[in-house]
C-alpha positions, 0 to 999 in steps of 0.5 A: 560560437554558442549563444550565452546561457542565461541562468534565469531563462533556464530556471524559467524553462524548468519551472514551466516544464516541471511546475505541476510536479514541483507544486504538487503534494504527490507523485502520480506514476503512469508507468511501472515503478521499478526498485532495483536490487539492494534498494530499500523504502525508508518510512518515517517513525512519527505517525506511520505510513499506510498502504491504501487509505480505504478498505475499497482500494486493492492490494496484492503481493507476489503477483497475486490478483489485487483485492480489497481488504479481506473480511470475514463473514464469521460472527457478523464480520468479526472473528469470534471464538467458539464460546461466542465472544469477540477474539482478543489476545487470550482467545483460542482459535478454532479451525474455522477462524484459522482457515479464514485467516490463512484464506485471507492471507492466500487471497492477498498473496502473503501465503502461497 
């Protein structure tokens, strides 16, 4: 006859084994995270979600090599129009700025 199962003993074993995971404010993965087909990542609608919390963290898409946040050397680190003004919603883009944007998208893997 099997021994009687004590629920409190089981709970204590679970607490001991999973204690660090239960009281942590994050999950740290040491293995590949795989999401099966038809599954989605649901995000909150309040303050939003960040991918990367500093510009030195690396990110890539579609098997590209991960890189830090792309920057531009044009205009001292800021996209600038032909007239020398900072780019805004009404700006016209010259070929050089568009080339930089396309290259940054390619570097991170958004464009092939």
